[in-house]
C-alpha positions as a Python dict, from the first residue, in 0.01 Angstrom:
ca = {
    (1, 'M'): (0, 0, 0),
    (2, 'A'): (-197, 136, -295),
    (3, 'N'): (-435, -161, -273),
    (4, 'E'): (-497, -92, 97),
    (5, 'E'): (-573, 272, 20),
    (6, 'S'): (-807, 169, -262),
    (7, 'M'): (-993, -67, -29),
    (8, 'K'): (-1025, 207, 233),
    (9, 'L'): (-1156, 444, -35),
    (10, 'F'): (-1409, 185, -152),
    (11, 'I'): (-1533, 135, 204),
    (12, 'E'): (-1559, 510, 265),
    (13, 'L'): (-1743, 571, -63),
    (14, 'H'): (-1984, 288, 19),
    (15, 'R'): (-2042, 432, 367),
    (16, 'L'): (-2087, 783, 223),
    (17, 'G'): (-2349, 652, -18),
    (18, 'R'): (-2544, 491, 267),
    (19, 'Q'): (-2516, 806, 479),
    (20, 'M'): (-2638, 1026, 194),
    (21, 'H'): (-2930, 789, 137),
    (22, 'R'): (-3027, 795, 505),
    (23, 'F'): (-2990, 1173, 526),
    (24, 'S'): (-3204, 1237, 218),
    (25, 'H'): (-3459, 984, 347),
    (26, 'K'): (-3468, 1168, 681),
    (27, 'I'): (-3524, 1501, 504),
    (28, 'S'): (-3795, 1350, 284),
    (29, 'H'): (-3992, 1255, 594),
    (30, 'G'): (-3982, 1616, 703),
    (31, 'G'): (-4271, 1689, 468),
    (32, 'N'): (-4132, 1642, 118),
    (33, 'H'): (-4198, 1281, 28),
    (34, 'F'): (-4047, 1306, -319),
    (35, 'M'): (-3673, 1300, -274),
    (36, 'G'): (-3413, 1089, -445),
    (37, 'G'): (-3514, 920, -768),
    (38, 'Q'): (-3866, 1059, -773),
    (39, 'S'): (-3748, 1415, -724),
    (40, 'R'): (-3480, 1374, -988),
    (41, 'M'): (-3735, 1226, -1227),
    (42, 'L'): (-3965, 1526, -1180),
    (43, 'T'): (-3679, 1766, -1250),
    (44, 'I'): (-3577, 1580, -1566),
    (45, 'V'): (-3937, 1573, -1693),
    (46, 'A'): (-3985, 1943, -1607),
    (47, 'E'): (-3671, 2031, -1804),
    (48, 'N'): (-3759, 1798, -2095),
    (49, 'E'): (-4134, 1820, -2154),
    (50, 'G'): (-4251, 1524, -2361),
    (51, 'I'): (-3941, 1314, -2292),
    (52, 'T'): (-3996, 953, -2385),
    (53, 'Q'): (-4013, 690, -2115),
    (54, 'R'): (-3711, 518, -2272),
    (55, 'Q'): (-3502, 838, -2272),
    (56, 'L'): (-3597, 901, -1909),
    (57, 'A'): (-3491, 548, -1810),
    (58, 'E'): (-3156, 596, -1985),
    (59, 'I'): (-3087, 933, -1821),
    (60, 'M'): (-3175, 797, -1477),
    (61, 'D'): (-2989, 469, -1539),
    (62, 'V'): (-3297, 267, -1446),
    (63, 'R'): (-3432, -50, -1606),
    (64, 'P'): (-3733, 18, -1831),
    (65, 'A'): (-3958, -200, -1613),
    (66, 'S'): (-3857, -7, -1302),
    (67, 'M'): (-3919, 320, -1485),
    (68, 'T'): (-4271, 203, -1574),
    (69, 'V'): (-4340, 141, -1205),
    (70, 'M'): (-4193, 478, -1100),
    (71, 'I'): (-4396, 667, -1358),
    (72, 'G'): (-4709, 477, -1257),
    (73, 'K'): (-4665, 586, -895),
    (74, 'M'): (-4604, 945, -999),
    (75, 'E'): (-4920, 933, -1213),
    (76, 'L'): (-5121, 809, -914),
    (77, 'F'): (-5009, 1119, -723),
    (78, 'G'): (-5106, 1336, -1019),
    (79, 'L'): (-4750, 1461, -1073),
    (80, 'V'): (-4691, 1339, -1428),
    (81, 'E'): (-4897, 1211, -1715),
    (82, 'R'): (-4815, 976, -2002),
    (83, 'K'): (-4930, 1030, -2357),
    (84, 'Q'): (-4884, 792, -2647),
    (85, 'D'): (-4686, 908, -2945),
    (86, 'D'): (-4909, 995, -3243),
    (87, 'K'): (-4689, 801, -3487),
    (88, 'D'): (-4580, 505, -3274),
    (89, 'Q'): (-4827, 377, -3014),
    (90, 'R'): (-4549, 188, -2833),
    (91, 'V'): (-4373, 515, -2742),
    (92, 'M'): (-4490, 700, -2432),
    (93, 'H'): (-4412, 1068, -2371),
    (94, 'I'): (-4400, 1200, -2015),
    (95, 'Y'): (-4531, 1543, -1911),
    (96, 'I'): (-4525, 1712, -1573),
    (97, 'T'): (-4854, 1839, -1428),
    (98, 'D'): (-4910, 2165, -1239),
    (99, 'S'): (-4904, 1969, -912),
    (100, 'G'): (-4583, 1804, -1026),
    (101, 'R'): (-4423, 2144, -1088),
    (102, 'K'): (-4502, 2255, -733),
    (103, 'V'): (-4359, 1934, -583),
    (104, 'E'): (-4053, 1955, -811),
    (105, 'E'): (-3980, 2310, -697),
    (106, 'E'): (-4014, 2215, -328),
    (107, 'S'): (-3789, 1914, -386),
    (108, 'R'): (-3531, 2124, -569),
    (109, 'I'): (-3516, 2369, -277),
    (110, 'S'): (-3476, 2082, -28),
    (111, 'T'): (-3208, 1922, -245),
    (112, 'Q'): (-3018, 2251, -271),
    (113, 'K'): (-3020, 2275, 109),
    (114, 'L'): (-2897, 1916, 137),
    (115, 'V'): (-2619, 1975, -115),
    (116, 'G'): (-2516, 2299, 55),
    (117, 'S'): (-2500, 2126, 391),
    (118, 'L'): (-2322, 1818, 256),
    (119, 'F'): (-2046, 2000, 71),
    (120, 'Q'): (-1996, 2301, 301),
    (121, 'S'): (-1670, 2156, 435),
    (122, 'L'): (-1521, 2132, 84),
    (123, 'S'): (-1363, 2413, -115),
    (124, 'D'): (-1487, 2489, -467),
    (125, 'E'): (-1170, 2326, -601),
    (126, 'E'): (-1227, 2012, -393),
    (127, 'V'): (-1584, 1987, -524),
    (128, 'K'): (-1455, 2016, -883),
    (129, 'Q'): (-1192, 1749, -818),
    (130, 'M'): (-1441, 1515, -653),
    (131, 'L'): (-1686, 1562, -939),
    (132, 'M'): (-1415, 1488, -1196),
    (133, 'I'): (-1306, 1173, -1011),
    (134, 'T'): (-1657, 1038, -954),
    (135, 'E'): (-1750, 1103, -1319),
    (136, 'K'): (-1438, 915, -1423),
    (137, 'L'): (-1524, 620, -1198),
    (138, 'S'): (-1882, 616, -1321),
    (139, 'K'): (-1771, 625, -1683),
    (140, 'S'): (-1528, 342, -1619),
    (141, 'L'): (-1802, 125, -1470),
    (142, 'N'): (-2045, 213, -1748),
    (143, 'E'): (-1797, 130, -2021),
    (144, 'G'): (-1708, -204, -1865),
    (145, 'D'): (-1343, -110, -1802),
    (146, 'S'): (-1376, -317, -1488),
    (147, 'G'): (-1452, -641, -1673),
    (148, 'D'): (-1297, -857, -1403),
    (149, 'L'): (-1510, -687, -1139),
    (150, 'Q'): (-1827, -732, -1342),
    (151, 'C'): (-1758, -1102, -1400),
    (152, 'G'): (-1694, -1148, -1031),
    (153, 'L'): (-2015, -968, -939),
    (154, 'H'): (-2222, -1173, -1181),
    (155, 'D'): (-2080, -1496, -1036),
    (156, 'H'): (-2133, -1360, -686),
    (157, 'H'): (-2499, -1275, -755),
    (158, 'R'): (-2568, -1608, -919),
    (159, 'H'): (-2427, -1819, -635),
    (160, 'H'): (-2533, -1617, -332),
    (161, 'G'): (-2830, -1416, -217),
    (162, 'F'): (-2681, -1075, -297),
    (163, 'H'): (-2828, -869, -16),
    (164, 'K'): (-2749, -1120, 256),
    (165, 'H'): (-2397, -1179, 132),
    (166, 'H'): (-2347, -810, 54),
    (167, 'H'): (-2395, -713, 418),
    (168, 'E'): (-2176, -997, 537),
    (169, 'S'): (-1893, -893, 306),
    (170, 'D'): (-1937, -530, 413),
    (171, 'D'): (-1897, -639, 776),
    (172, 'N'): (-1594, -848, 680),
    (173, 'L'): (-1434, -549, 508),
    (174, 'K'): (-1495, -331, 812),
    (175, 'H'): (-1339, -595, 1036),
    (176, 'L'): (-1046, -637, 798),
    (177, 'F'): (-964, -266, 789),
    (178, 'R'): (-1060, -172, 1144),
    (179, 'N'): (-698, -190, 1261),
    (180, 'L'): (-533, -25, 959),
}
């Protein structure tokens, strides 16, 4: 029984993640094109002027190469700028521009509206509980407490095209639990 409930929870969390992504994408096309990772990046840089590219990648849980691409795009829009460290030329510090501050503020307001709308059906206590549980799950995954899961995922990725198989297994899970 507990395993069935866990599978249902996994499916619902996966669906919730996709719904939140679609909803934030829909809002971003309402005029604010910097939602999600880009918006979060601007906020982190605004709150941590001169943060290193490496620190930013760690905070956002993004591969360094992906962070380089993200920062490059934000530079093209004139939202951030990179400056080399005076002592170590390999280290890049990130600064937000005046334009970036304006976009960050607009994004923060939009995000606050999204969050208010998303969690309006939950009590303050339920939000605290959900936060505690999701932080615990995230920590568990980050620390590798789910070693069996990680091994299975690595094998899965190596032997199958992940995205194709991922959607197939998602459909299989839906079919499996449709009648529960």
